PyMOL CGO cylinders between C-alpha atoms (Angstrom):
from pymol import cmd
from pymol.cgo import CYLINDER

trace = [
    CYLINDER, -366.72, -27.53, -126.14, -369.36, -25.09, -124.92, 0.3, 1, 1, 1, 1, 1, 1,
    CYLINDER, -369.36, -25.09, -124.92, -372.05, -27.71, -125.53, 0.3, 1, 1, 1, 1, 1, 1,
    CYLINDER, -372.05, -27.71, -125.53, -370.18, -30.19, -123.29, 0.3, 1, 1, 1, 1, 1, 1,
    CYLINDER, -370.18, -30.19, -123.29, -369.81, -27.63, -120.50, 0.3, 1, 1, 1, 1, 1, 1,
    CYLINDER, -369.81, -27.63, -120.50, -373.49, -26.72, -120.73, 0.3, 1, 1, 1, 1, 1, 1,
    CYLINDER, -373.49, -26.72, -120.73, -374.49, -30.41, -120.73, 0.3, 1, 1, 1, 1, 1, 1,
    CYLINDER, -374.49, -30.41, -120.73, -372.31, -31.16, -117.69, 0.3, 1, 1, 1, 1, 1, 1,
    CYLINDER, -372.31, -31.16, -117.69, -373.65, -28.12, -115.84, 0.3, 1, 1, 1, 1, 1, 1,
    CYLINDER, -373.65, -28.12, -115.84, -377.22, -29.14, -116.69, 0.3, 1, 1, 1, 1, 1, 1,
    CYLINDER, -377.22, -29.14, -116.69, -376.73, -32.73, -115.47, 0.3, 1, 1, 1, 1, 1, 1,
    CYLINDER, -376.73, -32.73, -115.47, -375.02, -31.48, -112.31, 0.3, 1, 1, 1, 1, 1, 1,
    CYLINDER, -375.02, -31.48, -112.31, -377.92, -29.13, -111.54, 0.3, 1, 1, 1, 1, 1, 1,
    CYLINDER, -377.92, -29.13, -111.54, -380.42, -31.92, -112.29, 0.3, 1, 1, 1, 1, 1, 1,
    CYLINDER, -380.42, -31.92, -112.29, -378.65, -34.33, -109.91, 0.3, 1, 1, 1, 1, 1, 1,
    CYLINDER, -378.65, -34.33, -109.91, -378.40, -31.62, -107.24, 0.3, 1, 1, 1, 1, 1, 1,
    CYLINDER, -378.40, -31.62, -107.24, -382.09, -30.81, -107.64, 0.3, 1, 1, 1, 1, 1, 1,
    CYLINDER, -382.09, -30.81, -107.64, -382.99, -34.48, -107.27, 0.3, 1, 1, 1, 1, 1, 1,
    CYLINDER, -382.99, -34.48, -107.27, -380.88, -34.78, -104.14, 0.3, 1, 1, 1, 1, 1, 1,
    CYLINDER, -380.88, -34.78, -104.14, -382.48, -31.69, -102.56, 0.3, 1, 1, 1, 1, 1, 1,
    CYLINDER, -382.48, -31.69, -102.56, -385.97, -32.94, -103.47, 0.3, 1, 1, 1, 1, 1, 1,
    CYLINDER, -385.97, -32.94, -103.47, -385.32, -36.34, -101.90, 0.3, 1, 1, 1, 1, 1, 1,
    CYLINDER, -385.32, -36.34, -101.90, -383.76, -34.86, -98.77, 0.3, 1, 1, 1, 1, 1, 1,
    CYLINDER, -383.76, -34.86, -98.77, -386.64, -32.48, -98.01, 0.3, 1, 1, 1, 1, 1, 1,
    CYLINDER, -386.64, -32.48, -98.01, -389.61, -34.39, -99.45, 0.3, 1, 1, 1, 1, 1, 1,
    CYLINDER, -389.61, -34.39, -99.45, -392.03, -36.35, -97.21, 0.3, 1, 1, 1, 1, 1, 1,
    CYLINDER, -392.03, -36.35, -97.21, -390.92, -39.59, -98.91, 0.3, 1, 1, 1, 1, 1, 1,
    CYLINDER, -390.92, -39.59, -98.91, -387.50, -39.34, -97.29, 0.3, 1, 1, 1, 1, 1, 1,
    CYLINDER, -387.50, -39.34, -97.29, -389.08, -39.35, -93.83, 0.3, 1, 1, 1, 1, 1, 1,
    CYLINDER, -389.08, -39.35, -93.83, -391.65, -42.07, -94.41, 0.3, 1, 1, 1, 1, 1, 1,
    CYLINDER, -391.65, -42.07, -94.41, -389.52, -45.09, -93.70, 0.3, 1, 1, 1, 1, 1, 1,
    CYLINDER, -389.52, -45.09, -93.70, -391.76, -47.91, -92.49, 0.3, 1, 1, 1, 1, 1, 1,
    CYLINDER, -391.76, -47.91, -92.49, -390.53, -49.29, -89.17, 0.3, 1, 1, 1, 1, 1, 1,
    CYLINDER, -390.53, -49.29, -89.17, -390.09, -53.05, -89.08, 0.3, 1, 1, 1, 1, 1, 1,
    CYLINDER, -390.09, -53.05, -89.08, -390.75, -55.56, -86.33, 0.3, 1, 1, 1, 1, 1, 1,
    CYLINDER, -390.75, -55.56, -86.33, -387.60, -56.33, -84.35, 0.3, 1, 1, 1, 1, 1, 1,
    CYLINDER, -387.60, -56.33, -84.35, -387.20, -60.14, -83.99, 0.3, 1, 1, 1, 1, 1, 1,
    CYLINDER, -387.20, -60.14, -83.99, -386.43, -59.57, -80.28, 0.3, 1, 1, 1, 1, 1, 1,
    CYLINDER, -386.43, -59.57, -80.28, -389.98, -58.23, -79.87, 0.3, 1, 1, 1, 1, 1, 1,
    CYLINDER, -389.98, -58.23, -79.87, -391.40, -61.64, -80.82, 0.3, 1, 1, 1, 1, 1, 1,
    CYLINDER, -391.40, -61.64, -80.82, -389.51, -63.54, -78.11, 0.3, 1, 1, 1, 1, 1, 1,
    CYLINDER, -389.51, -63.54, -78.11, -391.52, -64.18, -74.96, 0.3, 1, 1, 1, 1, 1, 1,
    CYLINDER, -391.52, -64.18, -74.96, -390.75, -64.98, -71.34, 0.3, 1, 1, 1, 1, 1, 1,
    CYLINDER, -390.75, -64.98, -71.34, -393.31, -67.31, -69.68, 0.3, 1, 1, 1, 1, 1, 1,
    CYLINDER, -393.31, -67.31, -69.68, -394.60, -66.31, -66.25, 0.3, 1, 1, 1, 1, 1, 1,
    CYLINDER, -394.60, -66.31, -66.25, -397.38, -67.27, -63.84, 0.3, 1, 1, 1, 1, 1, 1,
    CYLINDER, -397.38, -67.27, -63.84, -399.83, -64.75, -62.39, 0.3, 1, 1, 1, 1, 1, 1,
    CYLINDER, -399.83, -64.75, -62.39, -402.70, -65.12, -59.98, 0.3, 1, 1, 1, 1, 1, 1,
    CYLINDER, -402.70, -65.12, -59.98, -406.00, -63.68, -61.17, 0.3, 1, 1, 1, 1, 1, 1,
    CYLINDER, -406.00, -63.68, -61.17, -409.19, -64.09, -59.11, 0.3, 1, 1, 1, 1, 1, 1,
    CYLINDER, -409.19, -64.09, -59.11, -407.47, -66.82, -57.11, 0.3, 1, 1, 1, 1, 1, 1,
    CYLINDER, -407.47, -66.82, -57.11, -406.50, -68.79, -60.22, 0.3, 1, 1, 1, 1, 1, 1,
    CYLINDER, -406.50, -68.79, -60.22, -403.01, -69.33, -61.55, 0.3, 1, 1, 1, 1, 1, 1,
    CYLINDER, -403.01, -69.33, -61.55, -402.88, -68.20, -65.19, 0.3, 1, 1, 1, 1, 1, 1,
    CYLINDER, -402.88, -68.20, -65.19, -399.95, -68.68, -67.56, 0.3, 1, 1, 1, 1, 1, 1,
    CYLINDER, -399.95, -68.68, -67.56, -398.86, -65.42, -69.19, 0.3, 1, 1, 1, 1, 1, 1,
    CYLINDER, -398.86, -65.42, -69.19, -396.18, -64.51, -71.70, 0.3, 1, 1, 1, 1, 1, 1,
    CYLINDER, -396.18, -64.51, -71.70, -394.12, -61.36, -71.15, 0.3, 1, 1, 1, 1, 1, 1,
    CYLINDER, -394.12, -61.36, -71.15, -393.37, -59.48, -74.37, 0.3, 1, 1, 1, 1, 1, 1,
    CYLINDER, -393.37, -59.48, -74.37, -390.44, -57.06, -74.61, 0.3, 1, 1, 1, 1, 1, 1,
    CYLINDER, -390.44, -57.06, -74.61, -391.16, -54.69, -77.50, 0.3, 1, 1, 1, 1, 1, 1,
    CYLINDER, -391.16, -54.69, -77.50, -387.93, -53.31, -79.01, 0.3, 1, 1, 1, 1, 1, 1,
    CYLINDER, -387.93, -53.31, -79.01, -389.36, -51.98, -82.30, 0.3, 1, 1, 1, 1, 1, 1,
    CYLINDER, -389.36, -51.98, -82.30, -389.34, -48.20, -81.84, 0.3, 1, 1, 1, 1, 1, 1,
    CYLINDER, -389.34, -48.20, -81.84, -386.36, -46.35, -80.35, 0.3, 1, 1, 1, 1, 1, 1,
    CYLINDER, -386.36, -46.35, -80.35, -387.32, -44.39, -77.20, 0.3, 1, 1, 1, 1, 1, 1,
    CYLINDER, -387.32, -44.39, -77.20, -390.56, -46.41, -77.01, 0.3, 1, 1, 1, 1, 1, 1,
    CYLINDER, -390.56, -46.41, -77.01, -389.45, -49.83, -75.71, 0.3, 1, 1, 1, 1, 1, 1,
    CYLINDER, -389.45, -49.83, -75.71, -391.95, -51.47, -73.36, 0.3, 1, 1, 1, 1, 1, 1,
    CYLINDER, -391.95, -51.47, -73.36, -392.92, -54.77, -71.74, 0.3, 1, 1, 1, 1, 1, 1,
    CYLINDER, -392.92, -54.77, -71.74, -396.40, -56.21, -71.31, 0.3, 1, 1, 1, 1, 1, 1,
    CYLINDER, -396.40, -56.21, -71.31, -397.97, -59.54, -70.40, 0.3, 1, 1, 1, 1, 1, 1,
    CYLINDER, -397.97, -59.54, -70.40, -400.75, -61.42, -72.22, 0.3, 1, 1, 1, 1, 1, 1,
    CYLINDER, -400.75, -61.42, -72.22, -402.28, -64.82, -71.38, 0.3, 1, 1, 1, 1, 1, 1,
    CYLINDER, -402.28, -64.82, -71.38, -400.59, -67.73, -73.16, 0.3, 1, 1, 1, 1, 1, 1,
    CYLINDER, -400.59, -67.73, -73.16, -404.04, -69.00, -74.22, 0.3, 1, 1, 1, 1, 1, 1,
    CYLINDER, -404.04, -69.00, -74.22, -404.63, -65.87, -76.35, 0.3, 1, 1, 1, 1, 1, 1,
    CYLINDER, -404.63, -65.87, -76.35, -403.77, -66.30, -80.03, 0.3, 1, 1, 1, 1, 1, 1,
    CYLINDER, -403.77, -66.30, -80.03, -401.30, -63.77, -81.45, 0.3, 1, 1, 1, 1, 1, 1,
    CYLINDER, -401.30, -63.77, -81.45, -402.29, -62.14, -84.75, 0.3, 1, 1, 1, 1, 1, 1,
    CYLINDER, -402.29, -62.14, -84.75, -400.21, -60.34, -87.37, 0.3, 1, 1, 1, 1, 1, 1,
    CYLINDER, -400.21, -60.34, -87.37, -398.98, -57.13, -85.81, 0.3, 1, 1, 1, 1, 1, 1,
    CYLINDER, -398.98, -57.13, -85.81, -397.41, -53.88, -86.96, 0.3, 1, 1, 1, 1, 1, 1,
    CYLINDER, -397.41, -53.88, -86.96, -394.19, -52.48, -85.61, 0.3, 1, 1, 1, 1, 1, 1,
    CYLINDER, -394.19, -52.48, -85.61, -394.57, -51.36, -82.00, 0.3, 1, 1, 1, 1, 1, 1,
    CYLINDER, -394.57, -51.36, -82.00, -397.76, -53.34, -81.37, 0.3, 1, 1, 1, 1, 1, 1,
    CYLINDER, -397.76, -53.34, -81.37, -399.23, -56.73, -80.48, 0.3, 1, 1, 1, 1, 1, 1,
    CYLINDER, -399.23, -56.73, -80.48, -402.70, -58.03, -81.38, 0.3, 1, 1, 1, 1, 1, 1,
    CYLINDER, -402.70, -58.03, -81.38, -404.40, -61.06, -79.82, 0.3, 1, 1, 1, 1, 1, 1,
    CYLINDER, -404.40, -61.06, -79.82, -407.68, -62.95, -80.10, 0.3, 1, 1, 1, 1, 1, 1,
    CYLINDER, -407.68, -62.95, -80.10, -409.36, -65.03, -77.41, 0.3, 1, 1, 1, 1, 1, 1,
    CYLINDER, -409.36, -65.03, -77.41, -412.69, -66.86, -77.17, 0.3, 1, 1, 1, 1, 1, 1,
    CYLINDER, -412.69, -66.86, -77.17, -414.85, -63.83, -76.41, 0.3, 1, 1, 1, 1, 1, 1,
    CYLINDER, -414.85, -63.83, -76.41, -412.84, -60.85, -77.63, 0.3, 1, 1, 1, 1, 1, 1,
    CYLINDER, -412.84, -60.85, -77.63, -409.57, -59.23, -78.64, 0.3, 1, 1, 1, 1, 1, 1,
    CYLINDER, -409.57, -59.23, -78.64, -406.61, -57.46, -77.09, 0.3, 1, 1, 1, 1, 1, 1,
    CYLINDER, -406.61, -57.46, -77.09, -404.16, -54.97, -78.55, 0.3, 1, 1, 1, 1, 1, 1,
    CYLINDER, -404.16, -54.97, -78.55, -401.29, -52.83, -77.36, 0.3, 1, 1, 1, 1, 1, 1,
    CYLINDER, -401.29, -52.83, -77.36, -399.69, -50.12, -79.49, 0.3, 1, 1, 1, 1, 1, 1,
    CYLINDER, -399.69, -50.12, -79.49, -397.90, -46.79, -79.30, 0.3, 1, 1, 1, 1, 1, 1,
    CYLINDER, -397.90, -46.79, -79.30, -399.62, -43.62, -80.47, 0.3, 1, 1, 1, 1, 1, 1,
    CYLINDER, -399.62, -43.62, -80.47, -398.49, -40.09, -81.31, 0.3, 1, 1, 1, 1, 1, 1,
    CYLINDER, -398.49, -40.09, -81.31, -399.88, -37.24, -79.25, 0.3, 1, 1, 1, 1, 1, 1,
    CYLINDER, -399.88, -37.24, -79.25, -399.53, -33.78, -80.87, 0.3, 1, 1, 1, 1, 1, 1,
    CYLINDER, -399.53, -33.78, -80.87, -396.87, -31.57, -79.28, 0.3, 1, 1, 1, 1, 1, 1,
    CYLINDER, -396.87, -31.57, -79.28, -399.45, -28.84, -78.62, 0.3, 1, 1, 1, 1, 1, 1,
    CYLINDER, -399.45, -28.84, -78.62, -401.69, -31.20, -76.62, 0.3, 1, 1, 1, 1, 1, 1,
    CYLINDER, -401.69, -31.20, -76.62, -401.71, -33.28, -73.47, 0.3, 1, 1, 1, 1, 1, 1,
    CYLINDER, -401.71, -33.28, -73.47, -402.62, -36.97, -73.48, 0.3, 1, 1, 1, 1, 1, 1,
    CYLINDER, -402.62, -36.97, -73.48, -405.93, -36.29, -71.72, 0.3, 1, 1, 1, 1, 1, 1,
    CYLINDER, -405.93, -36.29, -71.72, -406.84, -33.46, -74.08, 0.3, 1, 1, 1, 1, 1, 1,
    CYLINDER, -406.84, -33.46, -74.08, -406.01, -35.73, -77.03, 0.3, 1, 1, 1, 1, 1, 1,
    CYLINDER, -406.01, -35.73, -77.03, -408.30, -38.46, -75.66, 0.3, 1, 1, 1, 1, 1, 1,
    CYLINDER, -408.30, -38.46, -75.66, -411.27, -36.19, -74.99, 0.3, 1, 1, 1, 1, 1, 1,
    CYLINDER, -411.27, -36.19, -74.99, -411.00, -33.88, -78.00, 0.3, 1, 1, 1, 1, 1, 1,
    CYLINDER, -411.00, -33.88, -78.00, -409.73, -36.25, -80.71, 0.3, 1, 1, 1, 1, 1, 1,
    CYLINDER, -409.73, -36.25, -80.71, -409.79, -39.97, -79.90, 0.3, 1, 1, 1, 1, 1, 1,
    CYLINDER, -409.79, -39.97, -79.90, -413.17, -40.28, -78.18, 0.3, 1, 1, 1, 1, 1, 1,
    CYLINDER, -413.17, -40.28, -78.18, -414.99, -38.21, -80.85, 0.3, 1, 1, 1, 1, 1, 1,
    CYLINDER, -414.99, -38.21, -80.85, -413.52, -40.56, -83.51, 0.3, 1, 1, 1, 1, 1, 1,
    CYLINDER, -413.52, -40.56, -83.51, -414.84, -43.55, -81.58, 0.3, 1, 1, 1, 1, 1, 1,
    CYLINDER, -414.84, -43.55, -81.58, -418.30, -41.98, -81.29, 0.3, 1, 1, 1, 1, 1, 1,
    CYLINDER, -418.30, -41.98, -81.29, -418.41, -41.36, -85.03, 0.3, 1, 1, 1, 1, 1, 1,
    CYLINDER, -418.41, -41.36, -85.03, -417.03, -44.74, -86.12, 0.3, 1, 1, 1, 1, 1, 1,
    CYLINDER, -417.03, -44.74, -86.12, -418.66, -47.22, -83.73, 0.3, 1, 1, 1, 1, 1, 1,
    CYLINDER, -418.66, -47.22, -83.73, -422.27, -48.40, -83.75, 0.3, 1, 1, 1, 1, 1, 1,
    CYLINDER, -422.27, -48.40, -83.75, -424.24, -47.69, -80.53, 0.3, 1, 1, 1, 1, 1, 1,
    CYLINDER, -424.24, -47.69, -80.53, -421.23, -46.15, -78.77, 0.3, 1, 1, 1, 1, 1, 1,
    CYLINDER, -421.23, -46.15, -78.77, -421.94, -45.46, -75.09, 0.3, 1, 1, 1, 1, 1, 1,
    CYLINDER, -421.94, -45.46, -75.09, -419.31, -44.33, -72.57, 0.3, 1, 1, 1, 1, 1, 1,
    CYLINDER, -419.31, -44.33, -72.57, -419.61, -46.26, -69.30, 0.3, 1, 1, 1, 1, 1, 1,
    CYLINDER, -419.61, -46.26, -69.30, -416.59, -44.91, -67.38, 0.3, 1, 1, 1, 1, 1, 1,
    CYLINDER, -416.59, -44.91, -67.38, -413.63, -42.56, -67.60, 0.3, 1, 1, 1, 1, 1, 1,
    CYLINDER, -413.63, -42.56, -67.60, -410.93, -42.20, -64.97, 0.3, 1, 1, 1, 1, 1, 1,
    CYLINDER, -410.93, -42.20, -64.97, -407.36, -41.09, -64.34, 0.3, 1, 1, 1, 1, 1, 1,
    CYLINDER, -407.36, -41.09, -64.34, -404.95, -43.78, -63.11, 0.3, 1, 1, 1, 1, 1, 1,
    CYLINDER, -404.95, -43.78, -63.11, -401.28, -44.30, -62.34, 0.3, 1, 1, 1, 1, 1, 1,
    CYLINDER, -401.28, -44.30, -62.34, -399.70, -47.35, -63.96, 0.3, 1, 1, 1, 1, 1, 1,
    CYLINDER, -399.70, -47.35, -63.96, -396.22, -48.14, -62.71, 0.3, 1, 1, 1, 1, 1, 1,
    CYLINDER, -396.22, -48.14, -62.71, -395.63, -44.45, -61.95, 0.3, 1, 1, 1, 1, 1, 1,
    CYLINDER, -395.63, -44.45, -61.95, -396.99, -43.08, -65.23, 0.3, 1, 1, 1, 1, 1, 1,
    CYLINDER, -396.99, -43.08, -65.23, -400.06, -40.88, -65.54, 0.3, 1, 1, 1, 1, 1, 1,
    CYLINDER, -400.06, -40.88, -65.54, -402.70, -42.91, -67.34, 0.3, 1, 1, 1, 1, 1, 1,
    CYLINDER, -402.70, -42.91, -67.34, -406.32, -42.55, -68.43, 0.3, 1, 1, 1, 1, 1, 1,
    CYLINDER, -406.32, -42.55, -68.43, -408.93, -45.24, -68.91, 0.3, 1, 1, 1, 1, 1, 1,
    CYLINDER, -408.93, -45.24, -68.91, -411.96, -44.96, -71.17, 0.3, 1, 1, 1, 1, 1, 1,
    CYLINDER, -411.96, -44.96, -71.17, -414.61, -47.69, -71.03, 0.3, 1, 1, 1, 1, 1, 1,
    CYLINDER, -414.61, -47.69, -71.03, -417.54, -47.99, -73.41, 0.3, 1, 1, 1, 1, 1, 1,
    CYLINDER, -417.54, -47.99, -73.41, -419.98, -50.38, -75.04, 0.3, 1, 1, 1, 1, 1, 1,
    CYLINDER, -419.98, -50.38, -75.04, -420.63, -50.69, -78.76, 0.3, 1, 1, 1, 1, 1, 1,
    CYLINDER, -420.63, -50.69, -78.76, -422.21, -53.09, -81.24, 0.3, 1, 1, 1, 1, 1, 1,
    CYLINDER, -422.21, -53.09, -81.24, -420.44, -55.12, -83.89, 0.3, 1, 1, 1, 1, 1, 1,
    CYLINDER, -420.44, -55.12, -83.89, -421.86, -57.88, -86.11, 0.3, 1, 1, 1, 1, 1, 1,
    CYLINDER, -421.86, -57.88, -86.11, -424.99, -58.12, -83.96, 0.3, 1, 1, 1, 1, 1, 1,
    CYLINDER, -424.99, -58.12, -83.96, -423.08, -58.50, -80.67, 0.3, 1, 1, 1, 1, 1, 1,
    CYLINDER, -423.08, -58.50, -80.67, -422.55, -55.97, -77.87, 0.3, 1, 1, 1, 1, 1, 1,
    CYLINDER, -422.55, -55.97, -77.87, -419.00, -55.48, -76.63, 0.3, 1, 1, 1, 1, 1, 1,
    CYLINDER, -419.00, -55.48, -76.63, -417.44, -53.81, -73.61, 0.3, 1, 1, 1, 1, 1, 1,
    CYLINDER, -417.44, -53.81, -73.61, -414.14, -52.12, -74.43, 0.3, 1, 1, 1, 1, 1, 1,
    CYLINDER, -414.14, -52.12, -74.43, -411.49, -50.81, -72.06, 0.3, 1, 1, 1, 1, 1, 1,
    CYLINDER, -411.49, -50.81, -72.06, -408.95, -48.41, -73.57, 0.3, 1, 1, 1, 1, 1, 1,
    CYLINDER, -408.95, -48.41, -73.57, -406.04, -47.49, -71.31, 0.3, 1, 1, 1, 1, 1, 1,
    CYLINDER, -406.04, -47.49, -71.31, -403.69, -44.68, -72.35, 0.3, 1, 1, 1, 1, 1, 1,
    CYLINDER, -403.69, -44.68, -72.35, -400.27, -44.50, -70.66, 0.3, 1, 1, 1, 1, 1, 1,
    CYLINDER, -400.27, -44.50, -70.66, -398.10, -41.38, -70.77, 0.3, 1, 1, 1, 1, 1, 1,
    CYLINDER, -398.10, -41.38, -70.77, -394.62, -41.94, -72.21, 0.3, 1, 1, 1, 1, 1, 1,
    CYLINDER, -394.62, -41.94, -72.21, -391.51, -39.85, -72.84, 0.3, 1, 1, 1, 1, 1, 1,
    CYLINDER, -391.51, -39.85, -72.84, -392.02, -39.88, -76.63, 0.3, 1, 1, 1, 1, 1, 1,
    CYLINDER, -392.02, -39.88, -76.63, -395.21, -41.67, -77.66, 0.3, 1, 1, 1, 1, 1, 1,
    CYLINDER, -395.21, -41.67, -77.66, -398.08, -42.83, -75.45, 0.3, 1, 1, 1, 1, 1, 1,
    CYLINDER, -398.08, -42.83, -75.45, -398.98, -46.46, -74.87, 0.3, 1, 1, 1, 1, 1, 1,
    CYLINDER, -398.98, -46.46, -74.87, -402.52, -47.63, -75.68, 0.3, 1, 1, 1, 1, 1, 1,
    CYLINDER, -402.52, -47.63, -75.68, -404.01, -50.93, -74.52, 0.3, 1, 1, 1, 1, 1, 1,
    CYLINDER, -404.01, -50.93, -74.52, -407.40, -51.83, -76.03, 0.3, 1, 1, 1, 1, 1, 1,
    CYLINDER, -407.40, -51.83, -76.03, -409.24, -54.83, -74.56, 0.3, 1, 1, 1, 1, 1, 1,
    CYLINDER, -409.24, -54.83, -74.56, -412.63, -55.80, -76.00, 0.3, 1, 1, 1, 1, 1, 1,
    CYLINDER, -412.63, -55.80, -76.00, -414.97, -58.57, -74.82, 0.3, 1, 1, 1, 1, 1, 1,
    CYLINDER, -414.97, -58.57, -74.82, -418.63, -59.61, -75.16, 0.3, 1, 1, 1, 1, 1, 1,
    CYLINDER, -418.63, -59.61, -75.16, -420.47, -57.50, -72.62, 0.3, 1, 1, 1, 1, 1, 1,
    CYLINDER, -420.47, -57.50, -72.62, -421.86, -60.53, -70.74, 0.3, 1, 1, 1, 1, 1, 1,
    CYLINDER, -421.86, -60.53, -70.74, -418.31, -61.90, -70.28, 0.3, 1, 1, 1, 1, 1, 1,
    CYLINDER, -418.31, -61.90, -70.28, -416.80, -58.65, -69.01, 0.3, 1, 1, 1, 1, 1, 1,
    CYLINDER, -416.80, -58.65, -69.01, -416.97, -59.47, -65.30, 0.3, 1, 1, 1, 1, 1, 1,
    CYLINDER, -416.97, -59.47, -65.30, -415.26, -62.83, -65.92, 0.3, 1, 1, 1, 1, 1, 1,
    CYLINDER, -415.26, -62.83, -65.92, -412.26, -61.40, -67.77, 0.3, 1, 1, 1, 1, 1, 1,
    CYLINDER, -412.26, -61.40, -67.77, -411.96, -58.10, -65.86, 0.3, 1, 1, 1, 1, 1, 1,
    CYLINDER, -411.96, -58.10, -65.86, -409.30, -59.49, -63.47, 0.3, 1, 1, 1, 1, 1, 1,
    CYLINDER, -409.30, -59.49, -63.47, -407.23, -60.73, -66.43, 0.3, 1, 1, 1, 1, 1, 1,
    CYLINDER, -407.23, -60.73, -66.43, -407.63, -57.34, -68.11, 0.3, 1, 1, 1, 1, 1, 1,
    CYLINDER, -407.63, -57.34, -68.11, -406.37, -55.72, -64.91, 0.3, 1, 1, 1, 1, 1, 1,
    CYLINDER, -406.37, -55.72, -64.91, -403.28, -57.94, -64.89, 0.3, 1, 1, 1, 1, 1, 1,
    CYLINDER, -403.28, -57.94, -64.89, -402.50, -57.06, -68.52, 0.3, 1, 1, 1, 1, 1, 1,
    CYLINDER, -402.50, -57.06, -68.52, -402.93, -53.33, -67.96, 0.3, 1, 1, 1, 1, 1, 1,
    CYLINDER, -402.93, -53.33, -67.96, -400.85, -53.25, -64.78, 0.3, 1, 1, 1, 1, 1, 1,
    CYLINDER, -400.85, -53.25, -64.78, -398.07, -55.27, -66.39, 0.3, 1, 1, 1, 1, 1, 1,
    CYLINDER, -398.07, -55.27, -66.39, -397.29, -52.47, -68.90, 0.3, 1, 1, 1, 1, 1, 1,
    CYLINDER, -397.29, -52.47, -68.90, -393.92, -50.84, -68.27, 0.3, 1, 1, 1, 1, 1, 1,
    CYLINDER, -393.92, -50.84, -68.27, -391.79, -48.49, -70.34, 0.3, 1, 1, 1, 1, 1, 1,
    CYLINDER, -391.79, -48.49, -70.34, -388.20, -49.67, -70.74, 0.3, 1, 1, 1, 1, 1, 1,
    CYLINDER, -388.20, -49.67, -70.74, -385.04, -47.67, -71.36, 0.3, 1, 1, 1, 1, 1, 1,
]
cmd.load_cgo(trace, "trace")
């Protein structure tokens, strides 16, 4: 009888220990967010860029609670596989991406850019050279834009990274193009950036 009681007590403590471990371990908080099918549906729209009518698709990202947003990309850009909360596109002379990023609670978005994100870019990119940095307002949200050139596979690219303040995460739009094509696509880039809006 005593052996049964001891065995039951031991199994109970083992199960309780496993439950406590799961509840407070990092594994219990590392659920991978999935792409919401609604985020893949698009709404076609026409925009004028440099006097030309260009067909865009409006994307309504519903992947991450408290971080819903809309953005427009040209219909001619090819969508690539994307992670939850983001879109990635390719076009003839470059790439485009929008995503949400975490900013540490003890930092501001601008401090994060200048003290963490830009130093990472300098260390990871070949021939990194900052060409511009400015503060903007995009649809009523404080935003910051970092522009730079870098080399990749023997080609020189101009990249525009636009960071948009959000209630929870920040939005980040990264647009990269061959440097000699930058002036041609700059108006389209402007349309994409200014189309970003947080949704409730």
